[in-house]
Jmol script that loads the backbone (N, CA, C; Angstrom):
load data "model"
ATOM      1  N   MET A   1      17.376 -71.602 -64.763  1.00  0.00           N
ATOM      2  CA  MET A   1      16.255 -72.475 -64.986  1.00  0.00           C
ATOM      3  C   MET A   1      15.335 -71.761 -65.887  1.00  0.00           C
ATOM      4  N   THR A   2      14.662 -72.804 -67.126  1.00  0.00           N
ATOM      5  CA  THR A   2      13.647 -72.200 -67.799  1.00  0.00           C
ATOM      6  C   THR A   2      12.434 -72.844 -67.598  1.00  0.00           C
ATOM      7  N   PHE A   3      11.261 -72.470 -67.923  1.00  0.00           N
ATOM      8  CA  PHE A   3      10.039 -73.216 -68.189  1.00  0.00           C
ATOM      9  C   PHE A   3       9.153 -72.630 -69.118  1.00  0.00           C
ATOM     10  N   SER A   4       8.238 -73.403 -69.839  1.00  0.00           N
ATOM     11  CA  SER A   4       7.571 -72.618 -70.971  1.00  0.00           C
ATOM     12  C   SER A   4       6.070 -72.743 -70.213  1.00  0.00           C
ATOM     13  N   TYR A   5       5.076 -71.656 -70.863  1.00  0.00           N
ATOM     14  CA  TYR A   5       3.804 -71.815 -70.756  1.00  0.00           C
ATOM     15  C   TYR A   5       2.949 -71.344 -71.739  1.00  0.00           C
ATOM     16  N   MET A   6       2.044 -72.014 -72.369  1.00  0.00           N
ATOM     17  CA  MET A   6       1.255 -71.514 -73.243  1.00  0.00           C
ATOM     18  C   MET A   6       0.057 -70.613 -72.634  1.00  0.00           C
ATOM     19  N   ILE A   7      -0.175 -69.281 -73.104  1.00  0.00           N
ATOM     20  CA  ILE A   7      -1.480 -68.829 -72.638  1.00  0.00           C
ATOM     21  C   ILE A   7      -2.389 -69.195 -73.124  1.00  0.00           C
ATOM     22  N   THR A   8      -3.591 -69.232 -72.293  1.00  0.00           N
ATOM     23  CA  THR A   8      -4.991 -69.822 -72.254  1.00  0.00           C
ATOM     24  C   THR A   8      -5.958 -68.718 -72.362  1.00  0.00           C
ATOM     25  N   ASP A   9      -5.629 -67.665 -71.917  1.00  0.00           N
ATOM     26  CA  ASP A   9      -6.562 -66.384 -71.198  1.00  0.00           C
ATOM     27  C   ASP A   9      -6.814 -65.829 -72.961  1.00  0.00           C
ATOM     28  N   GLU A  10      -8.055 -65.728 -73.251  1.00  0.00           N
ATOM     29  CA  GLU A  10      -8.612 -65.201 -74.520  1.00  0.00           C
ATOM     30  C   GLU A  10      -8.081 -63.597 -74.807  1.00  0.00           C
ATOM     31  N   ASN A  11      -7.515 -62.890 -73.924  1.00  0.00           N
ATOM     32  CA  ASN A  11      -7.391 -61.649 -73.864  1.00  0.00           C
ATOM     33  C   ASN A  11      -5.693 -61.745 -73.773  1.00  0.00           C
ATOM     34  N   GLY A  12      -4.792 -62.562 -73.907  1.00  0.00           N
ATOM     35  CA  GLY A  12      -3.463 -62.859 -73.711  1.00  0.00           C
ATOM     36  C   GLY A  12      -2.981 -62.023 -72.627  1.00  0.00           C
ATOM     37  N   ILE A  13      -2.038 -61.415 -72.872  1.00  0.00           N
ATOM     38  CA  ILE A  13      -1.261 -60.643 -71.738  1.00  0.00           C
ATOM     39  C   ILE A  13      -1.806 -59.045 -71.877  1.00  0.00           C
ATOM     40  N   HIS A  14      -2.491 -58.637 -70.981  1.00  0.00           N
ATOM     41  CA  HIS A  14      -3.040 -57.233 -71.072  1.00  0.00           C
ATOM     42  C   HIS A  14      -2.528 -56.706 -69.545  1.00  0.00           C
ATOM     43  N   ALA A  15      -3.079 -55.395 -69.624  1.00  0.00           N
ATOM     44  CA  ALA A  15      -2.413 -54.687 -68.324  1.00  0.00           C
ATOM     45  C   ALA A  15      -2.627 -55.112 -67.228  1.00  0.00           C
ATOM     46  N   ARG A  16      -3.798 -55.912 -66.921  1.00  0.00           N
ATOM     47  CA  ARG A  16      -4.245 -56.360 -65.372  1.00  0.00           C
ATOM     48  C   ARG A  16      -3.426 -57.744 -65.358  1.00  0.00           C
ATOM     49  N   PRO A  17      -3.297 -58.591 -66.103  1.00  0.00           N
ATOM     50  CA  PRO A  17      -2.334 -59.981 -65.918  1.00  0.00           C
ATOM     51  C   PRO A  17      -0.821 -59.471 -65.701  1.00  0.00           C
ATOM     52  N   ALA A  18      -0.394 -58.466 -66.496  1.00  0.00           N
ATOM     53  CA  ALA A  18       0.826 -58.127 -66.589  1.00  0.00           C
ATOM     54  C   ALA A  18       1.128 -57.367 -65.362  1.00  0.00           C
ATOM     55  N   GLY A  19       0.445 -56.598 -64.880  1.00  0.00           N
ATOM     56  CA  GLY A  19       0.701 -55.588 -63.637  1.00  0.00           C
ATOM     57  C   GLY A  19       0.885 -56.888 -62.388  1.00  0.00           C
ATOM     58  N   MET A  20      -0.029 -57.996 -62.623  1.00  0.00           N
ATOM     59  CA  MET A  20       0.105 -58.954 -61.557  1.00  0.00           C
ATOM     60  C   MET A  20       1.511 -59.703 -61.552  1.00  0.00           C
ATOM     61  N   LEU A  21       1.969 -59.695 -62.594  1.00  0.00           N
ATOM     62  CA  LEU A  21       3.242 -60.546 -62.994  1.00  0.00           C
ATOM     63  C   LEU A  21       4.383 -59.784 -62.533  1.00  0.00           C
ATOM     64  N   VAL A  22       4.344 -58.035 -62.592  1.00  0.00           N
ATOM     65  CA  VAL A  22       5.305 -57.546 -62.047  1.00  0.00           C
ATOM     66  C   VAL A  22       4.937 -57.461 -60.854  1.00  0.00           C
ATOM     67  N   LYS A  23       4.238 -57.327 -59.930  1.00  0.00           N
ATOM     68  CA  LYS A  23       4.216 -57.507 -58.792  1.00  0.00           C
ATOM     69  C   LYS A  23       4.720 -58.938 -58.116  1.00  0.00           C
ATOM     70  N   PHE A  24       4.535 -60.062 -58.978  1.00  0.00           N
ATOM     71  CA  PHE A  24       4.762 -61.045 -58.222  1.00  0.00           C
ATOM     72  C   PHE A  24       6.443 -60.993 -58.609  1.00  0.00           C
ATOM     73  N   ALA A  25       7.034 -60.757 -59.737  1.00  0.00           N
ATOM     74  CA  ALA A  25       8.223 -60.678 -60.008  1.00  0.00           C
ATOM     75  C   ALA A  25       9.153 -59.934 -58.876  1.00  0.00           C
ATOM     76  N   LYS A  26       8.643 -58.871 -58.547  1.00  0.00           N
ATOM     77  CA  LYS A  26       9.266 -58.109 -57.903  1.00  0.00           C
ATOM     78  C   LYS A  26       9.256 -58.675 -56.277  1.00  0.00           C
ATOM     79  N   GLU A  27       8.355 -59.775 -56.014  1.00  0.00           N
ATOM     80  CA  GLU A  27       8.565 -60.123 -54.471  1.00  0.00           C
ATOM     81  C   GLU A  27       9.571 -61.058 -54.565  1.00  0.00           C
ATOM     82  N   MET A  28       9.867 -61.493 -55.670  1.00  0.00           N
ATOM     83  CA  MET A  28      10.841 -62.640 -55.720  1.00  0.00           C
ATOM     84  C   MET A  28      12.349 -62.258 -55.535  1.00  0.00           C
ATOM     85  N   THR A  29      13.107 -62.918 -54.994  1.00  0.00           N
ATOM     86  CA  THR A  29      14.744 -62.684 -54.904  1.00  0.00           C
ATOM     87  C   THR A  29      15.521 -62.740 -56.288  1.00  0.00           C
ATOM     88  N   ASP A  30      14.887 -63.714 -57.362  1.00  0.00           N
ATOM     89  CA  ASP A  30      15.660 -64.055 -58.533  1.00  0.00           C
ATOM     90  C   ASP A  30      14.879 -63.084 -59.424  1.00  0.00           C
ATOM     91  N   LYS A  31      15.850 -63.039 -60.719  1.00  0.00           N
ATOM     92  CA  LYS A  31      15.736 -62.238 -61.799  1.00  0.00           C
ATOM     93  C   LYS A  31      14.881 -63.186 -62.837  1.00  0.00           C
ATOM     94  N   ILE A  32      13.678 -62.748 -62.800  1.00  0.00           N
ATOM     95  CA  ILE A  32      12.774 -63.316 -63.984  1.00  0.00           C
ATOM     96  C   ILE A  32      12.662 -62.943 -65.506  1.00  0.00           C
ATOM     97  N   THR A  33      13.164 -63.500 -66.329  1.00  0.00           N
ATOM     98  CA  THR A  33      12.884 -62.802 -67.744  1.00  0.00           C
ATOM     99  C   THR A  33      12.156 -63.563 -68.901  1.00  0.00           C
ATOM    100  N   VAL A  34      11.146 -62.881 -69.544  1.00  0.00           N
ATOM    101  CA  VAL A  34       9.853 -63.395 -70.048  1.00  0.00           C
ATOM    102  C   VAL A  34      10.227 -63.477 -71.635  1.00  0.00           C
ATOM    103  N   LYS A  35      10.035 -64.179 -72.485  1.00  0.00           N
ATOM    104  CA  LYS A  35      10.410 -64.421 -73.819  1.00  0.00           C
ATOM    105  C   LYS A  35       9.034 -64.857 -74.768  1.00  0.00           C
ATOM    106  N   ASN A  36       8.963 -63.932 -75.650  1.00  0.00           N
ATOM    107  CA  ASN A  36       7.623 -64.537 -76.700  1.00  0.00           C
ATOM    108  C   ASN A  36       8.113 -64.061 -77.951  1.00  0.00           C
ATOM    109  N   LYS A  37       8.507 -65.289 -78.628  1.00  0.00           N
ATOM    110  CA  LYS A  37       9.346 -65.205 -80.105  1.00  0.00           C
ATOM    111  C   LYS A  37      10.454 -64.649 -79.871  1.00  0.00           C
ATOM    112  N   ASP A  38      10.968 -63.634 -80.688  1.00  0.00           N
ATOM    113  CA  ASP A  38      11.820 -62.901 -80.912  1.00  0.00           C
ATOM    114  C   ASP A  38      12.183 -61.627 -79.574  1.00  0.00           C
ATOM    115  N   LYS A  39      11.181 -61.501 -78.624  1.00  0.00           N
ATOM    116  CA  LYS A  39      11.158 -60.385 -77.808  1.00  0.00           C
ATOM    117  C   LYS A  39      11.335 -61.006 -76.484  1.00  0.00           C
ATOM    118  N   SER A  40      12.200 -60.079 -75.463  1.00  0.00           N
ATOM    119  CA  SER A  40      12.390 -60.727 -74.246  1.00  0.00           C
ATOM    120  C   SER A  40      11.995 -59.479 -73.289  1.00  0.00           C
ATOM    121  N   ALA A  41      11.421 -59.626 -72.056  1.00  0.00           N
ATOM    122  CA  ALA A  41      11.480 -58.480 -71.335  1.00  0.00           C
ATOM    123  C   ALA A  41      11.948 -58.817 -69.669  1.00  0.00           C
ATOM    124  N   ASP A  42      12.072 -58.051 -68.966  1.00  0.00           N
ATOM    125  CA  ASP A  42      12.642 -58.148 -67.571  1.00  0.00           C
ATOM    126  C   ASP A  42      11.163 -58.044 -66.989  1.00  0.00           C
ATOM    127  N   ALA A  43      10.633 -59.366 -66.100  1.00  0.00           N
ATOM    128  CA  ALA A  43       9.167 -59.354 -65.671  1.00  0.00           C
ATOM    129  C   ALA A  43       8.768 -58.389 -64.773  1.00  0.00           C
ATOM    130  N   THR A  44       9.613 -57.426 -64.285  1.00  0.00           N
ATOM    131  CA  THR A  44       9.247 -56.264 -63.612  1.00  0.00           C
ATOM    132  C   THR A  44       9.330 -54.970 -64.125  1.00  0.00           C
ATOM    133  N   LYS A  45       9.057 -55.080 -65.360  1.00  0.00           N
ATOM    134  CA  LYS A  45       8.937 -53.955 -66.423  1.00  0.00           C
ATOM    135  C   LYS A  45       7.513 -54.044 -67.157  1.00  0.00           C
ATOM    136  N   LEU A  46       6.539 -53.413 -66.664  1.00  0.00           N
ATOM    137  CA  LEU A  46       5.244 -53.477 -67.236  1.00  0.00           C
ATOM    138  C   LEU A  46       5.057 -53.175 -68.813  1.00  0.00           C
ATOM    139  N   PHE A  47       5.760 -52.276 -68.726  1.00  0.00           N
ATOM    140  CA  PHE A  47       5.627 -51.920 -70.495  1.00  0.00           C
ATOM    141  C   PHE A  47       6.293 -52.746 -71.424  1.00  0.00           C
ATOM    142  N   ALA A  48       7.418 -53.275 -70.839  1.00  0.00           N
ATOM    143  CA  ALA A  48       8.160 -54.083 -71.815  1.00  0.00           C
ATOM    144  C   ALA A  48       7.382 -55.690 -71.450  1.00  0.00           C
ATOM    145  N   LEU A  49       7.046 -55.893 -70.694  1.00  0.00           N
ATOM    146  CA  LEU A  49       6.006 -57.264 -70.765  1.00  0.00           C
ATOM    147  C   LEU A  49       4.796 -57.002 -71.661  1.00  0.00           C
ATOM    148  N   MET A  50       4.185 -55.898 -71.898  1.00  0.00           N
ATOM    149  CA  MET A  50       3.011 -55.430 -72.552  1.00  0.00           C
ATOM    150  C   MET A  50       3.364 -55.571 -74.125  1.00  0.00           C
ATOM    151  N   GLY A  51       4.835 -55.118 -74.125  1.00  0.00           N
ATOM    152  CA  GLY A  51       5.407 -55.132 -75.504  1.00  0.00           C
ATOM    153  C   GLY A  51       5.715 -56.361 -76.241  1.00  0.00           C
ATOM    154  N   LEU A  52       5.669 -57.052 -75.655  1.00  0.00           N
ATOM    155  CA  LEU A  52       5.703 -58.657 -75.818  1.00  0.00           C
ATOM    156  C   LEU A  52       4.825 -59.031 -76.857  1.00  0.00           C
ATOM    157  N   GLY A  53       3.563 -58.486 -76.655  1.00  0.00           N
ATOM    158  CA  GLY A  53       2.443 -58.579 -77.611  1.00  0.00           C
ATOM    159  C   GLY A  53       1.785 -60.105 -77.463  1.00  0.00           C
ATOM    160  N   ALA A  54       2.108 -60.580 -76.352  1.00  0.00           N
ATOM    161  CA  ALA A  54       1.698 -61.990 -75.998  1.00  0.00           C
ATOM    162  C   ALA A  54       0.232 -62.386 -76.327  1.00  0.00           C
ATOM    163  N   LYS A  55      -0.457 -63.276 -76.906  1.00  0.00           N
ATOM    164  CA  LYS A  55      -1.722 -63.386 -77.071  1.00  0.00           C
ATOM    165  C   LYS A  55      -1.930 -64.887 -76.899  1.00  0.00           C
ATOM    166  N   LYS A  56      -3.457 -65.217 -76.842  1.00  0.00           N
ATOM    167  CA  LYS A  56      -3.571 -66.493 -76.795  1.00  0.00           C
ATOM    168  C   LYS A  56      -3.096 -67.569 -77.841  1.00  0.00           C
ATOM    169  N   GLY A  57      -2.551 -68.872 -77.089  1.00  0.00           N
ATOM    170  CA  GLY A  57      -1.791 -69.474 -77.861  1.00  0.00           C
ATOM    171  C   GLY A  57      -0.190 -69.465 -78.360  1.00  0.00           C
ATOM    172  N   ASP A  58      -0.122 -68.344 -77.729  1.00  0.00           N
ATOM    173  CA  ASP A  58       1.701 -67.966 -77.750  1.00  0.00           C
ATOM    174  C   ASP A  58       2.332 -68.669 -76.598  1.00  0.00           C
ATOM    175  N   THR A  59       3.380 -69.238 -76.792  1.00  0.00           N
ATOM    176  CA  THR A  59       4.044 -69.685 -75.684  1.00  0.00           C
ATOM    177  C   THR A  59       5.387 -68.922 -75.267  1.00  0.00           C
ATOM    178  N   LEU A  60       5.324 -68.556 -73.950  1.00  0.00           N
ATOM    179  CA  LEU A  60       5.866 -67.818 -73.310  1.00  0.00           C
ATOM    180  C   LEU A  60       7.186 -68.699 -72.810  1.00  0.00           C
ATOM    181  N   GLU A  61       8.502 -68.129 -72.904  1.00  0.00           N
ATOM    182  CA  GLU A  61       9.648 -68.886 -72.013  1.00  0.00           C
ATOM    183  C   GLU A  61      10.107 -67.960 -71.155  1.00  0.00           C
ATOM    184  N   PHE A  62       9.984 -68.852 -69.796  1.00  0.00           N
ATOM    185  CA  PHE A  62      10.443 -68.031 -68.503  1.00  0.00           C
ATOM    186  C   PHE A  62      11.951 -68.327 -68.240  1.00  0.00           C
ATOM    187  N   THR A  63      12.797 -67.630 -68.199  1.00  0.00           N
ATOM    188  CA  THR A  63      14.004 -68.004 -67.477  1.00  0.00           C
ATOM    189  C   THR A  63      14.366 -67.196 -66.185  1.00  0.00           C
ATOM    190  N   VAL A  64      14.655 -68.060 -64.914  1.00  0.00           N
ATOM    191  CA  VAL A  64      14.910 -67.628 -63.914  1.00  0.00           C
ATOM    192  C   VAL A  64      16.212 -67.592 -63.396  1.00  0.00           C
ATOM    193  N   THR A  65      16.963 -66.747 -62.729  1.00  0.00           N
ATOM    194  CA  THR A  65      18.264 -66.887 -62.463  1.00  0.00           C
ATOM    195  C   THR A  65      18.631 -66.613 -61.328  1.00  0.00           C
ATOM    196  N   GLY A  66      19.160 -66.936 -60.432  1.00  0.00           N
ATOM    197  CA  GLY A  66      19.392 -66.813 -58.729  1.00  0.00           C
ATOM    198  C   GLY A  66      19.454 -68.004 -57.844  1.00  0.00           C
ATOM    199  N   ASP A  67      19.804 -67.580 -56.770  1.00  0.00           N
ATOM    200  CA  ASP A  67      19.831 -68.857 -55.498  1.00  0.00           C
ATOM    201  C   ASP A  67      18.851 -69.642 -55.470  1.00  0.00           C
ATOM    202  N   ASN A  68      17.781 -69.149 -55.516  1.00  0.00           N
ATOM    203  CA  ASN A  68      16.290 -69.664 -55.222  1.00  0.00           C
ATOM    204  C   ASN A  68      15.512 -70.366 -56.798  1.00  0.00           C
ATOM    205  N   ALA A  69      16.235 -70.503 -57.863  1.00  0.00           N
ATOM    206  CA  ALA A  69      15.657 -70.402 -59.081  1.00  0.00           C
ATOM    207  C   ALA A  69      14.426 -71.789 -58.890  1.00  0.00           C
ATOM    208  N   GLU A  70      14.794 -72.630 -58.421  1.00  0.00           N
ATOM    209  CA  GLU A  70      14.118 -73.682 -58.394  1.00  0.00           C
ATOM    210  C   GLU A  70      12.562 -73.529 -57.786  1.00  0.00           C
ATOM    211  N   GLU A  71      12.718 -72.879 -56.531  1.00  0.00           N
ATOM    212  CA  GLU A  71      11.495 -72.576 -55.643  1.00  0.00           C
ATOM    213  C   GLU A  71      10.667 -71.577 -56.420  1.00  0.00           C
ATOM    214  N   THR A  72      11.475 -70.665 -57.215  1.00  0.00           N
ATOM    215  CA  THR A  72      11.025 -69.637 -58.139  1.00  0.00           C
ATOM    216  C   THR A  72      10.181 -69.931 -58.816  1.00  0.00           C
ATOM    217  N   ILE A  73      10.580 -71.058 -59.939  1.00  0.00           N
ATOM    218  CA  ILE A  73      10.022 -71.735 -60.755  1.00  0.00           C
ATOM    219  C   ILE A  73       8.606 -72.331 -60.658  1.00  0.00           C
ATOM    220  N   ILE A  74       8.809 -72.885 -59.360  1.00  0.00           N
ATOM    221  CA  ILE A  74       7.293 -73.529 -58.924  1.00  0.00           C
ATOM    222  C   ILE A  74       6.439 -72.631 -58.784  1.00  0.00           C
ATOM    223  N   LYS A  75       6.523 -71.371 -58.058  1.00  0.00           N
ATOM    224  CA  LYS A  75       5.938 -70.463 -57.628  1.00  0.00           C
ATOM    225  C   LYS A  75       5.121 -69.606 -58.682  1.00  0.00           C
ATOM    226  N   LEU A  76       6.226 -69.682 -59.909  1.00  0.00           N
ATOM    227  CA  LEU A  76       5.941 -69.126 -61.314  1.00  0.00           C
ATOM    228  C   LEU A  76       4.717 -69.804 -61.880  1.00  0.00           C
ATOM    229  N   ARG A  77       5.363 -71.085 -62.035  1.00  0.00           N
ATOM    230  CA  ARG A  77       4.425 -72.159 -62.683  1.00  0.00           C
ATOM    231  C   ARG A  77       2.790 -71.801 -61.922  1.00  0.00           C
ATOM    232  N   GLU A  78       2.978 -72.239 -60.724  1.00  0.00           N
ATOM    233  CA  GLU A  78       1.265 -71.717 -60.175  1.00  0.00           C
ATOM    234  C   GLU A  78       0.512 -70.517 -60.405  1.00  0.00           C
ATOM    235  N   PHE A  79       1.545 -69.479 -60.242  1.00  0.00           N
ATOM    236  CA  PHE A  79       1.087 -68.186 -60.637  1.00  0.00           C
ATOM    237  C   PHE A  79       0.546 -68.102 -62.292  1.00  0.00           C
ATOM    238  N   CYS A  80       1.264 -68.828 -63.002  1.00  0.00           N
ATOM    239  CA  CYS A  80       0.839 -68.648 -64.674  1.00  0.00           C
ATOM    240  C   CYS A  80      -0.415 -69.502 -64.801  1.00  0.00           C
ATOM    241  N   LEU A  81      -0.953 -70.405 -64.044  1.00  0.00           N
ATOM    242  CA  LEU A  81      -1.947 -71.248 -64.411  1.00  0.00           C
ATOM    243  C   LEU A  81      -3.053 -70.665 -63.607  1.00  0.00           C
ATOM    244  N   LYS A  82      -3.251 -69.638 -62.900  1.00  0.00           N
ATOM    245  CA  LYS A  82      -4.015 -68.963 -62.095  1.00  0.00           C
ATOM    246  C   LYS A  82      -4.275 -67.735 -62.877  1.00  0.00           C
ATOM    247  N   THR A  83      -3.256 -66.991 -63.563  1.00  0.00           N
ATOM    248  CA  THR A  83      -3.457 -65.890 -64.253  1.00  0.00           C
ATOM    249  C   THR A  83      -3.650 -65.672 -65.489  1.00  0.00           C
ATOM    250  N   PHE A  84      -3.011 -66.934 -66.566  1.00  0.00           N
ATOM    251  CA  PHE A  84      -2.985 -66.551 -67.930  1.00  0.00           C
ATOM    252  C   PHE A  84      -3.693 -67.669 -68.515  1.00  0.00           C
TER     253      PHE A  84
END
end "model"
wireframe off; spacefill off
backbone 0.3
color backbone group
């Protein structure tokens, strides 16, 4: 399952929100992958997320695979609205 989210935070994805995403992803049982333009990263890897270079206005594509993907997508969408 996938969903897209456009970053509205002025600073894009910097260390603090990236760290929060890593923590969130590690709490989930499903695998979360984040794509920005031509780069993708495992959501549990801080430096990989920061390497995406996501800035305000960029649209991230999240892919969730696993048995609870629908539930994880709902939680992930809520997380993104609060964080980015």
